PAMIVEX-471424 format. One line per field, with one value per residue (C-alpha): x, y, z; residue in one letter. Coordinates in steps of 0.05 Angstrom, whole numbers, padded with zeros to 5 digits. Layout:
# residues N
xx = c(X / ...) $
yy = c(Y / ...) $
zz = c(Z / ...) $
voti = c(A / ...) $
//
This chain:
# residues 428
xx = c(01368 / 01423 / 01413 / 01364 / 01336 / 01322 / 01288 / 01240 / 01225 / 01221 / 01192 / 01162 / 01120 / 01153 / 01161 / 01232 / 01208 / 01180 / 01244 / 01291 / 01249 / 01252 / 01327 / 01340 / 01305 / 01345 / 01413 / 01388 / 01359 / 01422 / 01436 / 01365 / 01365 / 01430 / 01398 / 01339 / 01388 / 01421 / 01354 / 01338 / 01405 / 01391 / 01322 / 01347 / 01395 / 01338 / 01297 / 01355 / 01373 / 01301 / 01301 / 01367 / 01348 / 01286 / 01325 / 01282 / 01293 / 01272 / 01217 / 01184 / 01171 / 01121 / 01047 / 00992 / 00920 / 00856 / 00859 / 00931 / 00950 / 01024 / 01043 / 01113 / 01126 / 01067 / 01085 / 01158 / 01139 / 01095 / 01154 / 01197 / 01146 / 01144 / 01220 / 01223 / 01170 / 01195 / 01129 / 01109 / 01068 / 01042 / 00986 / 01006 / 00953 / 00929 / 00859 / 00864 / 00836 / 00862 / 00884 / 00812 / 00798 / 00859 / 00836 / 00766 / 00793 / 00838 / 00783 / 00727 / 00771 / 00792 / 00728 / 00665 / 00594 / 00597 / 00669 / 00688 / 00736 / 00774 / 00810 / 00855 / 00880 / 00815 / 00770 / 00801 / 00806 / 00740 / 00735 / 00734 / 00668 / 00626 / 00669 / 00659 / 00587 / 00599 / 00561 / 00510 / 00529 / 00512 / 00559 / 00590 / 00619 / 00560 / 00512 / 00549 / 00543 / 00613 / 00612 / 00661 / 00694 / 00739 / 00786 / 00809 / 00879 / 00891 / 00894 / 00970 / 00968 / 00988 / 00951 / 00895 / 00921 / 00869 / 00814 / 00843 / 00847 / 00774 / 00752 / 00782 / 00732 / 00719 / 00691 / 00751 / 00781 / 00821 / 00853 / 00863 / 00920 / 00923 / 00996 / 00984 / 00942 / 00891 / 00848 / 00859 / 00906 / 00941 / 01014 / 01032 / 01052 / 01125 / 01142 / 01169 / 01102 / 01066 / 01111 / 01091 / 01017 / 01019 / 01059 / 01007 / 00949 / 00984 / 01000 / 00925 / 00903 / 00958 / 00906 / 00881 / 00900 / 00937 / 00930 / 00967 / 00943 / 01013 / 00992 / 01042 / 01091 / 01130 / 01205 / 01202 / 01238 / 01287 / 01237 / 01163 / 01106 / 01108 / 01176 / 01149 / 01090 / 01037 / 01001 / 00982 / 01005 / 00963 / 00976 / 00967 / 01015 / 00998 / 01028 / 01099 / 01115 / 01095 / 01149 / 01106 / 01108 / 01054 / 00991 / 00944 / 00943 / 00951 / 00984 / 00970 / 01031 / 01031 / 01022 / 01008 / 00938 / 00917 / 00943 / 00911 / 00844 / 00852 / 00868 / 00804 / 00765 / 00797 / 00783 / 00737 / 00733 / 00771 / 00814 / 00855 / 00923 / 00923 / 00885 / 00892 / 00923 / 00976 / 00960 / 01028 / 01038 / 01092 / 01149 / 01118 / 01107 / 01179 / 01212 / 01167 / 01186 / 01259 / 01253 / 01208 / 01262 / 01291 / 01223 / 01200 / 01263 / 01246 / 01175 / 01201 / 01247 / 01188 / 01146 / 01202 / 01211 / 01136 / 01135 / 01192 / 01164 / 01094 / 01112 / 01158 / 01100 / 01058 / 01016 / 01007 / 01039 / 01034 / 01088 / 01124 / 01189 / 01233 / 01195 / 01217 / 01180 / 01140 / 01101 / 01104 / 01044 / 01050 / 00989 / 00983 / 00925 / 00907 / 00848 / 00803 / 00771 / 00802 / 00872 / 00860 / 00835 / 00893 / 00943 / 00914 / 00911 / 00986 / 01001 / 00960 / 00995 / 01062 / 01041 / 01071 / 01002 / 00939 / 00976 / 00926 / 00867 / 00840 / 00815 / 00750 / 00717 / 00667 / 00627 / 00676 / 00649 / 00669 / 00675 / 00625 / 00644 / 00666 / 00739 / 00788 / 00842 / 00901 / 00939 / 00968 / 00993 / 01016 / 00974 / 00904 / 00900 / 00972 / 00991 / 01064 / 01064 / 01059 / 00989 / 00949 / 00878 / 00835 / 00763 / 00727 / 00717 / 00753 / 00812 / 00816 / 00877 / 00916 / 00948 / 01008 / 01045 / 01088 / 01134 / 01170 / 01233 / 01254 / 01260 / 01188 / 01164 / 01203 / 01172 / 01102 / 01110 / 01139 / 01079 / 01030 / 01062 / 01060 / 00985 / 00973 / 01019 / 00980 / 00915 / 00940 / 00938 / 01014 / 01066 / 01142) $
yy = c(00827 / 00813 / 00863 / 00859 / 00927 / 00905 / 00843 / 00884 / 00936 / 00893 / 00829 / 00841 / 00902 / 00953 / 01024 / 01052 / 01107 / 01056 / 01014 / 01073 / 01098 / 01029 / 01023 / 01089 / 01063 / 00999 / 01031 / 01057 / 00990 / 00947 / 00954 / 00936 / 00876 / 00852 / 00852 / 00812 / 00761 / 00756 / 00740 / 00690 / 00655 / 00650 / 00622 / 00574 / 00544 / 00540 / 00498 / 00453 / 00443 / 00421 / 00372 / 00343 / 00338 / 00297 / 00252 / 00269 / 00211 / 00195 / 00150 / 00210 / 00242 / 00187 / 00195 / 00150 / 00136 / 00118 / 00131 / 00151 / 00109 / 00107 / 00162 / 00174 / 00227 / 00268 / 00259 / 00277 / 00339 / 00361 / 00354 / 00393 / 00450 / 00447 / 00453 / 00509 / 00549 / 00527 / 00498 / 00434 / 00407 / 00423 / 00402 / 00407 / 00377 / 00380 / 00372 / 00444 / 00480 / 00551 / 00600 / 00617 / 00544 / 00537 / 00596 / 00568 / 00500 / 00533 / 00577 / 00526 / 00473 / 00516 / 00555 / 00529 / 00557 / 00614 / 00632 / 00700 / 00714 / 00780 / 00816 / 00870 / 00895 / 00917 / 00882 / 00819 / 00803 / 00802 / 00726 / 00722 / 00759 / 00698 / 00652 / 00698 / 00717 / 00791 / 00775 / 00720 / 00654 / 00581 / 00548 / 00612 / 00616 / 00661 / 00605 / 00562 / 00613 / 00643 / 00718 / 00767 / 00831 / 00878 / 00934 / 00979 / 01005 / 01077 / 01129 / 01126 / 01050 / 01034 / 00983 / 01010 / 00977 / 01008 / 00986 / 00915 / 00911 / 00932 / 00883 / 00822 / 00788 / 00720 / 00693 / 00714 / 00648 / 00665 / 00727 / 00729 / 00773 / 00785 / 00798 / 00824 / 00884 / 00848 / 00900 / 00951 / 01010 / 00995 / 00974 / 00901 / 00878 / 00862 / 00802 / 00851 / 00886 / 00820 / 00801 / 00864 / 00852 / 00779 / 00796 / 00848 / 00799 / 00742 / 00788 / 00800 / 00728 / 00676 / 00623 / 00662 / 00628 / 00676 / 00657 / 00694 / 00694 / 00687 / 00690 / 00728 / 00735 / 00670 / 00677 / 00752 / 00759 / 00712 / 00694 / 00678 / 00697 / 00627 / 00644 / 00704 / 00674 / 00657 / 00592 / 00581 / 00607 / 00592 / 00598 / 00574 / 00531 / 00568 / 00629 / 00636 / 00568 / 00528 / 00561 / 00561 / 00485 / 00464 / 00453 / 00463 / 00458 / 00496 / 00491 / 00502 / 00502 / 00513 / 00481 / 00407 / 00419 / 00471 / 00430 / 00366 / 00402 / 00427 / 00357 / 00330 / 00387 / 00375 / 00300 / 00273 / 00261 / 00197 / 00203 / 00267 / 00267 / 00192 / 00197 / 00238 / 00212 / 00256 / 00232 / 00246 / 00318 / 00304 / 00319 / 00386 / 00403 / 00387 / 00419 / 00480 / 00491 / 00482 / 00537 / 00583 / 00629 / 00647 / 00653 / 00700 / 00741 / 00752 / 00772 / 00822 / 00854 / 00861 / 00895 / 00944 / 00960 / 00972 / 01018 / 01060 / 01062 / 01084 / 01130 / 01170 / 01175 / 01209 / 01151 / 01133 / 01066 / 01022 / 01007 / 01067 / 01063 / 01065 / 01026 / 00958 / 00898 / 00847 / 00813 / 00807 / 00851 / 00920 / 00966 / 01022 / 01071 / 01084 / 01131 / 01110 / 01045 / 01054 / 01057 / 00996 / 00955 / 00977 / 00959 / 00889 / 00880 / 00896 / 00843 / 00793 / 00811 / 00796 / 00725 / 00662 / 00630 / 00664 / 00727 / 00739 / 00742 / 00810 / 00808 / 00842 / 00858 / 00807 / 00789 / 00740 / 00695 / 00719 / 00793 / 00849 / 00887 / 00869 / 00848 / 00846 / 00793 / 00783 / 00717 / 00678 / 00624 / 00552 / 00539 / 00569 / 00627 / 00621 / 00688 / 00672 / 00675 / 00742 / 00768 / 00829 / 00842 / 00896 / 00913 / 00962 / 01014 / 01078 / 01091 / 01036 / 01002 / 00949 / 00896 / 00867 / 00806 / 00748 / 00731 / 00664 / 00702 / 00773 / 00783 / 00763 / 00808 / 00865 / 00852 / 00850 / 00919 / 00947 / 00920 / 00950 / 01018 / 01004 / 00993 / 01056 / 01093 / 01067 / 01088 / 01159 / 01154 / 01157 / 01199 / 01195) $
zz = c(-00921 / -00870 / -00814 / -00756 / -00774 / -00846 / -00820 / -00776 / -00831 / -00894 / -00866 / -00798 / -00814 / -00769 / -00793 / -00790 / -00743 / -00694 / -00698 / -00687 / -00628 / -00597 / -00605 / -00571 / -00508 / -00502 / -00490 / -00422 / -00401 / -00402 / -00327 / -00307 / -00354 / -00324 / -00254 / -00281 / -00308 / -00240 / -00207 / -00262 / -00251 / -00176 / -00187 / -00240 / -00189 / -00139 / -00186 / -00206 / -00133 / -00117 / -00175 / -00155 / -00082 / -00101 / -00149 / -00209 / -00258 / -00329 / -00303 / -00270 / -00338 / -00355 / -00341 / -00315 / -00334 / -00298 / -00224 / -00226 / -00165 / -00149 / -00197 / -00172 / -00224 / -00200 / -00126 / -00138 / -00177 / -00119 / -00072 / -00121 / -00119 / -00043 / -00041 / -00092 / -00054 / 00015 / 00037 / 00073 / 00015 / -00055 / -00101 / -00174 / -00221 / -00293 / -00264 / -00238 / -00298 / -00287 / -00235 / -00218 / -00206 / -00162 / -00120 / -00114 / -00091 / -00039 / -00012 / -00013 / 00019 / 00077 / 00092 / 00125 / 00134 / 00184 / 00167 / 00139 / 00082 / 00085 / 00028 / 00059 / -00009 / -00040 / -00089 / -00120 / -00193 / -00232 / -00238 / -00161 / -00157 / -00170 / -00128 / -00068 / -00085 / -00097 / -00160 / -00147 / -00178 / -00168 / -00119 / -00092 / -00023 / -00004 / -00021 / 00029 / 00085 / 00079 / 00087 / 00056 / 00081 / 00044 / 00064 / 00008 / 00001 / 00021 / -00035 / -00034 / -00043 / 00029 / 00071 / 00115 / 00178 / 00223 / 00176 / 00172 / 00248 / 00255 / 00200 / 00234 / 00279 / 00311 / 00245 / 00203 / 00180 / 00117 / 00088 / 00013 / -00014 / -00088 / -00106 / -00177 / -00194 / -00238 / -00273 / -00217 / -00220 / -00155 / -00150 / -00150 / -00080 / -00068 / -00025 / 00027 / 00031 / 00035 / 00092 / 00130 / 00118 / 00140 / 00202 / 00221 / 00212 / 00248 / 00306 / 00315 / 00303 / 00291 / 00270 / 00210 / 00144 / 00098 / 00025 / -00031 / -00103 / -00132 / -00205 / -00249 / -00191 / -00189 / -00200 / -00208 / -00141 / -00106 / -00052 / -00054 / -00006 / 00023 / 00052 / 00091 / 00127 / 00075 / 00093 / 00020 / -00047 / -00109 / -00183 / -00254 / -00294 / -00358 / -00326 / -00297 / -00267 / -00328 / -00369 / -00431 / -00437 / -00387 / -00429 / -00369 / -00294 / -00230 / -00162 / -00089 / -00043 / 00032 / 00099 / 00100 / 00129 / 00078 / 00019 / 00045 / 00051 / -00021 / -00046 / -00015 / -00047 / -00115 / -00115 / -00062 / 00013 / 00026 / -00037 / -00031 / -00065 / -00078 / -00144 / -00207 / -00271 / -00304 / -00375 / -00405 / -00380 / -00329 / -00376 / -00396 / -00322 / -00303 / -00363 / -00359 / -00286 / -00305 / -00359 / -00318 / -00287 / -00355 / -00388 / -00332 / -00342 / -00415 / -00397 / -00346 / -00397 / -00444 / -00389 / -00373 / -00446 / -00454 / -00394 / -00421 / -00492 / -00474 / -00416 / -00462 / -00511 / -00458 / -00431 / -00358 / -00344 / -00282 / -00259 / -00286 / -00324 / -00262 / -00210 / -00184 / -00212 / -00173 / -00228 / -00304 / -00319 / -00350 / -00351 / -00403 / -00397 / -00470 / -00456 / -00514 / -00536 / -00606 / -00576 / -00532 / -00591 / -00635 / -00580 / -00573 / -00648 / -00651 / -00599 / -00638 / -00703 / -00670 / -00650 / -00679 / -00679 / -00707 / -00725 / -00781 / -00732 / -00710 / -00637 / -00619 / -00552 / -00526 / -00465 / -00434 / -00378 / -00308 / -00326 / -00318 / -00381 / -00451 / -00454 / -00512 / -00510 / -00556 / -00551 / -00609 / -00563 / -00568 / -00506 / -00507 / -00458 / -00435 / -00407 / -00398 / -00474 / -00508 / -00493 / -00476 / -00453 / -00423 / -00405 / -00450 / -00395 / -00377 / -00374 / -00428 / -00398 / -00435 / -00392 / -00427 / -00403 / -00424 / -00480 / -00480 / -00503 / -00494 / -00569 / -00580 / -00524 / -00555 / -00623 / -00592 / -00561 / -00626 / -00664 / -00614 / -00627 / -00701 / -00701 / -00661 / -00709 / -00770 / -00737 / -00729 / -00653 / -00644 / -00678 / -00674) $
voti = c(M / N / T / T / K / E / M / Y / I / R / Q / M / G / I / D / E / K / V / Y / D / Y / S / Q / T / L / L / E / N / L / K / E / R / F / A / K / I / D / E / T / A / E / Y / N / Q / M / K / V / V / A / A / M / Q / K / N / H / V / A / E / M / H / L / N / G / T / T / G / Y / G / Y / N / D / D / G / R / D / T / L / E / Q / V / Y / A / D / V / F / H / T / E / A / A / L / V / R / P / Q / I / M / C / G / T / H / A / L / N / I / A / L / S / A / N / L / R / P / G / D / E / L / L / S / P / V / G / K / P / Y / D / T / M / D / E / I / I / G / I / R / P / S / K / G / S / L / A / E / Y / G / V / T / Y / S / Q / V / D / L / L / P / D / G / D / F / D / Y / E / G / I / K / N / A / I / N / E / R / T / K / L / V / T / I / Q / R / S / K / G / Y / A / S / R / P / T / L / S / V / A / R / I / R / E / L / I / A / F / I / K / N / I / R / P / D / I / I / C / M / V / D / N / C / Y / G / E / F / V / E / R / I / E / P / S / E / V / G / A / D / M / I / V / G / S / L / I / K / N / P / G / G / G / L / A / P / C / G / G / Y / I / A / G / T / K / E / C / V / E / Q / A / A / Y / R / L / S / S / P / G / L / G / K / E / V / G / A / T / L / G / V / N / Q / S / F / Y / Q / G / L / F / L / A / P / T / V / V / A / G / A / L / K / G / A / I / F / A / A / N / A / Y / E / K / L / G / Y / K / V / I / P / D / S / T / E / S / R / H / D / I / I / Q / A / V / E / L / N / T / P / E / A / L / I / A / F / C / Q / G / I / Q / A / A / A / P / V / D / S / F / V / S / P / E / P / W / A / M / P / G / Y / D / S / D / V / I / M / A / A / G / A / F / V / Q / G / S / S / I / E / L / S / A / D / G / P / L / R / P / P / Y / T / A / F / F / Q / G / G / L / T / W / Y / H / A / K / Y / G / I / M / M / S / M / Q / K / L / Y / E / A / G / I / L / S / F) $
//
């Protein structure tokens, strides 16, 4: 066994038909992959420049315990994030448990009873329902007297500018803009479109806080929403910016006032950013950020490969095989629960960890329908690693993302097709 093809067929469980089909697609993707590499190189230099500017030193890689007072590694990392994202300040902490937690902190910190939260891009991701109070939950914004308004996108995916203008009132305090599609079928928002939306809102009311849920979008483009008017951008370190090395954590970057409010909400009034031990994770946070641009590039290549593979097999894919990319997520409408389950089982079978496990749908907290998730990851739930998930509801869409290397992302997609082929759902 000394060829790549033999390795895939004899040892990795890929049928020759699946392998040959995959290889025919890759010849036409070289130019797009080269452009992704150019963006990754630009973003790599951006990260290195921020680290050099802030004189990152070996001592900064050490952690603290207890209160975490005078944690220079933590404070320097937050300044690095602020410089990378071109913001006044940043909060980057292992105490932020996930992206949903980061969003809750940002919203709860900057909204007060009587304020209104507006989503001008339709319904946010499912886990936001209970934060907002769309679904009643203990501690929701609704319980604290914060109201919610929503303007759906137009049928063609454009912003409903007239509807947004009518929805903004004297109580509108904060606008939340979800960059990625979540479990919706709408397009992911480019930074250019986010710029247009924020400019429109600020033209009506300059004092409105514009927050962007930046999850899955970091380093996909050369600029971030914080460079086009967003007052806050929020994300998870076990997605793009953690580079697959961060074991936990999240970030909030933006204006000094918004970040300071978030710090007091995360810790306590009177404490703010001054406390919070890093417990040995500083090195992973720094090194993960350093690797993030190239890791994201590999994930993007995997997403484009998936779109081309499944579109040519007759499935609806979002984005389609030719569209520009603004996050790392690829949606594939599989039409039946059996196909969705087989797809996710293929992703799981391609994992380096728990490849022998067969994922099944379950009632996952924060979701209103059963969800199947596949992730054999080094960090539990890390969606910058090869993973896929989807709600068990029509049109039975699989949301594929991640891959710490392009080669692993490629193998994951091949294995997903393999499982569908073995189930008699696909033919080549």
